[in-house]
NUMI-49410 format. One record per residue (C-alpha): residue in one letter; chain; x negated, y, z. Coordinates in steps of 0.25 Angstrom, whole numbers, plus 2048, in hexadecimal, padded with zeros to 3 digits. Layout:
SITE   residuo   cadena     x     y     z
SITE         a        A     X     Y     Z
...
This chain:
SITE   residuo   cadena     x     y     z
SITE         x        A   7EB   82C   7C7
SITE         x        A   7E6   82A   7D5
SITE         x        A   7E0   81D   7D8
SITE         x        A   7DA   81D   7E6
SITE         x        A   7DA   80E   7E8
SITE         x        A   7D7   801   7E1
SITE         x        A   7DE   7F5   7E6
SITE         x        A   7D5   7EA   7E1
SITE         x        A   7DB   7DC   7E2
SITE         x        A   7CF   7D3   7E4
SITE         x        A   7D9   7C7   7E8
SITE         x        A   7E7   7C4   7E2
SITE         x        A   7EA   7B9   7EC
SITE         x        A   7ED   7BA   7FB
SITE         x        A   7EB   7B1   807
SITE         x        A   7F8   7B6   80C
SITE         x        A   807   7B5   807
SITE         x        A   80E   7C1   80C
SITE         x        A   81C   7C1   809
SITE         x        A   81D   7CF   805
SITE         x        A   810   7D0   7FC
SITE         x        A   812   7D7   7EF
SITE         x        A   807   7D0   7E9
SITE         x        A   80C   7C2   7EB
SITE         x        A   81A   7C1   7F0
SITE         x        A   823   7CD   7EA
SITE         x        A   824   7C7   7DC
SITE         x        A   817   7CA   7D5
SITE         x        A   810   7BD   7D1
SITE         x        A   805   7C3   7C8
SITE         x        A   7FA   7C0   7D3
SITE         x        A   7FB   7B2   7CE
SITE         x        A   7F5   7B6   7C0
SITE         x        A   7EA   7BE   7C6
SITE         x        A   7DC   7B9   7CB
SITE         x        A   7DC   7B6   7D9
SITE         x        A   7CF   7BE   7DB
SITE         x        A   7CA   7CA   7D4
SITE         x        A   7BE   7C8   7CB
SITE         x        A   7B0   7CF   7CC
SITE         x        A   7B1   7D5   7BE
SITE         x        A   7BF   7DA   7C1
SITE         x        A   7BB   7E1   7CE
SITE         x        A   7B0   7E7   7C5
SITE         x        A   7BA   7ED   7BC
SITE         x        A   7C2   7F2   7C8
SITE         x        A   7B6   7FA   7CC
SITE         x        A   7B2   7FF   7BE
SITE         x        A   7C0   804   7BC
SITE         x        A   7BF   80A   7CA
SITE         x        A   7B3   811   7C7
SITE         x        A   7B9   817   7BA
SITE         x        A   7C5   81C   7C2
SITE         x        A   7BD   822   7CD
SITE         x        A   7B5   82A   7C2
SITE         x        A   7C0   82E   7B9
SITE         x        A   7C8   834   7C5
SITE         x        A   7BC   838   7CD
SITE         x        A   7C0   831   7DA
SITE         x        A   7B8   832   7E6
SITE         x        A   7BD   825   7ED
SITE         x        A   7C5   818   7EA
SITE         x        A   7CA   80D   7F2
SITE         x        A   7C8   7FF   7EE
SITE         x        A   7D2   7F5   7F5
SITE         x        A   7CE   7E6   7F4
SITE         x        A   7DB   7E0   7F4
SITE         x        A   7E3   7D3   7F1
SITE         x        A   7EB   7CA   7F3
SITE         x        A   7E0   7C8   7FF
SITE         x        A   7D3   7CE   7FB
SITE         x        A   7CB   7C6   805
SITE         x        A   7CE   7BA   7FE
SITE         x        A   7C4   7BD   7F4
SITE         x        A   7B5   7B8   7F6
SITE         x        A   7AE   7C0   800
SITE         x        A   7A2   7C1   7F6
SITE         x        A   7AB   7C6   7EC
SITE         x        A   7B1   7D1   7F5
SITE         x        A   7A3   7D6   7F8
SITE         x        A   79F   7D7   7EA
SITE         x        A   7AC   7DF   7E7
SITE         x        A   7A8   7E9   7F3
SITE         x        A   79A   7EA   7EE
SITE         x        A   79E   7EE   7E0
SITE         x        A   7A8   7F9   7E6
SITE         x        A   79B   7FF   7EE
SITE         x        A   793   7FF   7E1
SITE         x        A   79E   806   7D9
SITE         x        A   79F   810   7E5
SITE         x        A   78F   813   7E2
SITE         x        A   792   815   7D4
SITE         x        A   79B   820   7D6
SITE         x        A   796   82D   7DD
SITE         x        A   79E   833   7E8
SITE         x        A   7A9   828   7E7
SITE         x        A   7AD   81F   7F3
SITE         x        A   7B4   811   7F1
SITE         x        A   7BA   80C   7FD
SITE         x        A   7BD   7FD   7FE
SITE         x        A   7C9   7F7   806
SITE         x        A   7CF   7EA   807
SITE         x        A   7DE   7E5   80A
SITE         x        A   7DE   7D7   811
SITE         x        A   7E9   7CF   818
SITE         x        A   7DD   7CD   822
SITE         x        A   7DE   7BE   822
SITE         x        A   7D0   7BB   81D
SITE         x        A   7C9   7C6   825
SITE         x        A   7BC   7C1   82C
SITE         x        A   7AF   7C6   830
SITE         x        A   7A8   7C4   823
SITE         x        A   7B3   7CC   81C
SITE         x        A   7B1   7D7   827
SITE         x        A   7A3   7D7   823
SITE         x        A   7A6   7DA   814
SITE         x        A   7B0   7E5   819
SITE         x        A   7A6   7EC   821
SITE         x        A   79B   7EB   817
SITE         x        A   7A3   7F2   80C
SITE         x        A   7AB   7FB   815
SITE         x        A   7B8   7F5   811
SITE         x        A   7C5   7FB   817
SITE         x        A   7CE   7EE   81B
SITE         x        A   7DD   7EF   81B
SITE         x        A   7E4   7E2   821
SITE         x        A   7F3   7DE   81F
SITE         x        A   7FB   7DB   82A
SITE         x        A   809   7DC   82D
SITE         x        A   80A   7DF   83C
SITE         x        A   80C   7D5   848
SITE         x        A   80A   7C6   845
SITE         x        A   819   7C4   844
SITE         x        A   81B   7CF   83A
SITE         x        A   80E   7CC   832
SITE         x        A   812   7BD   831
SITE         x        A   81F   7C0   82B
SITE         x        A   819   7C3   81D
SITE         x        A   80A   7C1   81E
SITE         x        A   809   7B3   81D
SITE         x        A   7FF   7A9   816
SITE         x        A   802   79F   80B
SITE         x        A   806   795   814
SITE         x        A   810   79E   81B
SITE         x        A   808   7A1   828
SITE         x        A   807   7AF   82E
SITE         x        A   7FA   7B6   82C
SITE         x        A   7F9   7BF   838
SITE         x        A   7EF   7B7   840
SITE         x        A   7E5   7B7   835
SITE         x        A   7E7   7C5   832
SITE         x        A   7E6   7C9   840
SITE         x        A   7D8   7C3   840
SITE         x        A   7D4   7CC   834
SITE         x        A   7DA   7D8   83A
SITE         x        A   7D2   7D6   847
SITE         x        A   7C6   7D3   841
SITE         x        A   7C6   7E0   838
SITE         x        A   7CA   7E9   844
SITE         x        A   7BF   7E4   84D
SITE         x        A   7B5   7E5   842
SITE         x        A   7B8   7F3   83C
SITE         x        A   7C0   7FA   846
SITE         x        A   7CB   7FD   83D
SITE         x        A   7D8   7F6   838
SITE         x        A   7DF   7F9   82B
SITE         x        A   7EC   7F1   82B
SITE         x        A   7F7   7F1   820
SITE         x        A   805   7EC   824
SITE         x        A   812   7EA   81C
SITE         x        A   81D   7EF   825
SITE         x        A   825   7E4   82B
SITE         x        A   832   7EA   830
SITE         x        A   836   7DD   838
SITE         x        A   82A   7E0   842
SITE         x        A   82B   7EC   84C
SITE         x        A   822   7F8   847
SITE         x        A   81D   7FA   855
SITE         x        A   818   7EC   856
SITE         x        A   812   7EC   849
SITE         x        A   80B   7F9   84D
SITE         x        A   807   7F4   85B
SITE         x        A   801   7E7   854
SITE         x        A   7F8   7EF   84A
SITE         x        A   7F4   7F8   855
SITE         x        A   7F0   7ED   85D
SITE         x        A   7E8   7E7   851
SITE         x        A   7E0   7F4   851
SITE         x        A   7E6   7FA   843
SITE         x        A   7E0   807   83F
SITE         x        A   7EA   808   833
SITE         x        A   7F6   801   830
SITE         x        A   7FC   803   821
SITE         x        A   80A   7FE   822
SITE         x        A   810   7FB   815
SITE         x        A   81F   7F9   811
SITE         x        A   823   7EC   80B
SITE         x        A   823   7EC   7FC
SITE         x        A   832   7EB   7F9
SITE         x        A   838   7F0   7ED
SITE         x        A   847   7F3   7EA
SITE         x        A   849   7E5   7E5
SITE         x        A   846   7DE   7F2
SITE         x        A   846   7E9   7FD
SITE         x        A   84E   7E2   809
SITE         x        A   854   7EF   810
SITE         x        A   85F   7F4   807
SITE         x        A   869   7FB   811
SITE         x        A   865   80A   812
SITE         x        A   865   809   821
SITE         x        A   85B   7FE   821
SITE         x        A   84D   805   822
SITE         x        A   845   7FC   82B
SITE         x        A   838   800   824
SITE         x        A   839   80F   829
SITE         x        A   83F   80B   837
SITE         x        A   832   802   838
SITE         x        A   829   80D   833
SITE         x        A   82F   818   83B
SITE         x        A   82E   810   849
SITE         x        A   81F   80D   845
SITE         x        A   81D   81C   842
SITE         x        A   823   820   84F
SITE         x        A   819   816   856
SITE         x        A   80D   81A   84E
SITE         x        A   80E   829   850
SITE         x        A   80E   827   85F
SITE         x        A   802   81E   85F
SITE         x        A   7F5   827   863
SITE         x        A   7EC   81C   85D
SITE         x        A   7F4   819   851
SITE         x        A   7EE   811   844
SITE         x        A   7F0   818   837
SITE         x        A   7FD   815   82F
SITE         x        A   7FC   819   821
SITE         x        A   80A   818   81F
SITE         x        A   80D   823   829
SITE         x        A   801   82B   826
SITE         x        A   804   82C   817
SITE         x        A   813   831   81A
SITE         x        A   80D   83B   825
SITE         x        A   803   841   81B
SITE         x        A   80E   842   810
SITE         x        A   818   849   81A
SITE         x        A   80C   853   81E
SITE         x        A   80A   856   80F
SITE         x        A   7FC   84F   80E
SITE         x        A   7FA   846   801
SITE         x        A   7F7   838   804
SITE         x        A   7F6   833   7F5
SITE         x        A   7E8   82D   7F7
SITE         x        A   7ED   823   800
SITE         x        A   7FA   81F   7F8
SITE         x        A   7FC   812   7F3
SITE         x        A   7FE   818   7E5
SITE         x        A   7EF   81B   7E3
SITE         x        A   7EB   80C   7E4
SITE         x        A   7E9   803   7D7
SITE         x        A   7E9   7F4   7D7
SITE         x        A   7DF   7EB   7D0
SITE         x        A   7E3   7DD   7CF
SITE         x        A   7D9   7D1   7D0
SITE         x        A   7DA   7D0   7C1
SITE         x        A   7D7   7DE   7BF
SITE         x        A   7E5   7E3   7BC
SITE         x        A   7E7   7F1   7C0
SITE         x        A   7F5   7F4   7C7
SITE         x        A   7FC   7FD   7D0
SITE         x        A   7FE   7FA   7DE
SITE         x        A   802   7EC   7E1
SITE         x        A   80D   7EE   7EA
SITE         x        A   815   7F0   7DD
SITE         x        A   814   7E1   7DA
SITE         x        A   820   7E0   7E3
SITE         x        A   828   7E6   7D8
SITE         x        A   827   7D9   7CF
SITE         x        A   81E   7CF   7C9
SITE         x        A   813   7D6   7C0
SITE         x        A   818   7E4   7C4
SITE         x        A   80B   7EA   7C5
SITE         x        A   805   7E3   7B9
SITE         x        A   7FF   7EA   7AD
SITE         x        A   7F5   7E9   7A2
SITE         x        A   7EA   7F0   7AA
SITE         x        A   7DE   7E9   7AF
SITE         x        A   7D1   7EF   7B5
SITE         x        A   7C8   7E8   7AA
SITE         x        A   7CD   7F1   7A0
SITE         x        A   7D5   7FC   7A6
SITE         x        A   7D2   808   7AE
SITE         x        A   7DA   80A   7BB
SITE         x        A   7E1   817   7B7
SITE         x        A   7E7   80F   7AB
SITE         x        A   7F2   80A   7B6
SITE         x        A   7F8   818   7B2
SITE         x        A   7FB   812   7A4
SITE         x        A   806   809   7AB
SITE         x        A   813   80D   7AF
SITE         x        A   812   807   7BC
SITE         x        A   805   80E   7BF
SITE         x        A   80A   81B   7BB
SITE         x        A   816   81A   7C4
SITE         x        A   80E   815   7D0
SITE         x        A   801   81D   7D0
SITE         x        A   802   82C   7D4
SITE         x        A   810   82B   7D8
SITE         x        A   818   838   7DA
SITE         x        A   826   83D   7DB
SITE         x        A   82A   83D   7CD
SITE         x        A   828   82E   7CD
SITE         x        A   832   82C   7D8
SITE         x        A   841   827   7D6
SITE         x        A   84B   832   7D4
SITE         x        A   851   830   7E3
SITE         x        A   842   831   7E9
SITE         x        A   840   83D   7E1
SITE         x        A   84B   845   7E8
SITE         x        A   847   840   7F6
SITE         x        A   841   84B   7FF
SITE         x        A   836   842   804
SITE         x        A   831   83D   7F7
SITE         x        A   823   844   7F8
SITE         x        A   821   83C   805
SITE         x        A   826   82E   802
SITE         x        A   823   82F   7F3
SITE         x        A   82D   825   7F0
SITE         x        A   826   81A   7F8
SITE         x        A   81E   80F   7F2
SITE         x        A   821   80C   7E4
SITE         x        A   824   7FD   7E6
SITE         x        A   82E   800   7F0
SITE         x        A   836   808   7E5
SITE         x        A   837   7FC   7DB
SITE         x        A   843   7F5   7D6
SITE         x        A   845   7EC   7CA
SITE         x        A   851   7F4   7C6
SITE         x        A   84B   802   7C7
SITE         x        A   83C   800   7C8
SITE         x        A   836   80B   7D0
SITE         x        A   842   814   7CF
SITE         x        A   846   812   7DD
SITE         x        A   844   818   7EA
SITE         x        A   83B   80F   7F4
SITE         x        A   841   804   7FB
SITE         x        A   83C   80B   807
SITE         x        A   842   819   803
SITE         x        A   84A   819   810
SITE         x        A   83F   814   819
SITE         x        A   835   81F   813
SITE         x        A   83F   82A   815
SITE         x        A   841   826   824
SITE         x        A   833   824   827
SITE         x        A   82E   831   820
SITE         x        A   839   839   827
SITE         x        A   835   833   834
SITE         x        A   826   836   832
SITE         x        A   829   845   82E
SITE         x        A   832   847   839
SITE         x        A   827   842   843
SITE         x        A   81D   84C   83D
SITE         x        A   827   857   83E
SITE         x        A   829   854   84D
SITE         x        A   81A   852   84F
SITE         x        A   814   85D   848
SITE         x        A   821   867   847
SITE         x        A   817   873   845
SITE         x        A   814   86E   837
SITE         x        A   823   86F   833
SITE         x        A   828   87B   83A
SITE         x        A   823   885   830
SITE         x        A   829   87D   824
SITE         x        A   836   87B   82C
SITE         x        A   837   86D   827
SITE         x        A   842   864   82D
SITE         x        A   841   856   831
SITE         x        A   843   84B   827
SITE         x        A   851   844   828
SITE         x        A   850   836   823
SITE         x        A   85E   833   821
SITE         x        A   861   841   81A
SITE         x        A   856   83D   810
SITE         x        A   85C   82F   80F
SITE         x        A   86A   834   80D
SITE         x        A   865   83E   802
SITE         x        A   85E   832   7FB
SITE         x        A   86A   82A   7FC
SITE         x        A   873   834   7F5
SITE         x        A   86A   836   7E9
SITE         x        A   870   830   7DC
SITE         x        A   865   82C   7D1
SITE         x        A   86C   831   7C4
SITE         x        A   85F   82D   7BB
SITE         x        A   852   827   7BB
SITE         x        A   848   832   7BF
SITE         x        A   83C   82B   7BA
SITE         x        A   83E   81F   7B0
SITE         x        A   82F   81B   7B2
SITE         x        A   834   816   7C0
SITE         x        A   83C   80C   7BA
SITE         x        A   833   807   7AF
SITE         x        A   82D   7FB   7B6
């Protein structure tokens, strides 16, 4: 079992009300039963189990992500005490590095918080969805007002204070990718982590096979990005490029992160809350269970260390399965078939992967000449997949949810 990151939910409430949020607005209401903020003793259990996990698996480093909800809603004194505890744990374990990061919507960032980030060398990720118009379509406060202006103040402060700017952006296909990219460049972004909206088969809005707005958007963005001589890092593209070139990218995959809720519950990644109410819940709690006991749950076994034999039958016959890996687990879910479906973004992923591979072949043709590899044809792959008839369930465990 690989755990490279602990996502610690120090707050279970948020000062924004984003319409696409899997925590609050996609059918999971369990947050209402959880403590609003994590207690000190719960965090102590988190660090104790983290220590046991590091020692048991001889890990050299671990990322601790202070998350929410909105993590900056906790008292600053409490936040500081958590960071101090993390540094104390690092001193207890020889030759181990504990990295601290935070994911925030940016609204509450001020100079005082920046002092804290600097003191503890915290990496900051800020969620922002493009231009003001695009951002405010979905990222509103609880009174229905857009949050862009407030977020930009925090973004500007972080850039000025630290010189770097790590942004997280949910793709909005209603905005021009070029306008989106230009806006982030003007803000001084050093990295932009683009995310696919967490649709499942039960709510995906594009059902016609010729509708691939996400790949159209990403391909246009990619073509702009590769021509930019001072480009920011885009993990979505870099991850695919590494896979296409044969380099392992597992350490940065989503499926190496484990979530600890405010009440100490141990869960798989929280995007799976989009699959239904209490979907990620189990009887594990950090006060009495070790981190690796997540593998005693069906969802944990399916989620962690994902590999080809856990793919739906149609995916298992696809020639680019080792690159796309079936996409993110949440995008494969339906109430009818569990996870025994291709991703709702299957056609988009095929098109994007083929486009990037063919770009690499044009740009670095000398790498492919000896292998005599032909360019990828997205239409050919999609036609092949369309003709596959699934005669039986390849893996019943994919439906047992």
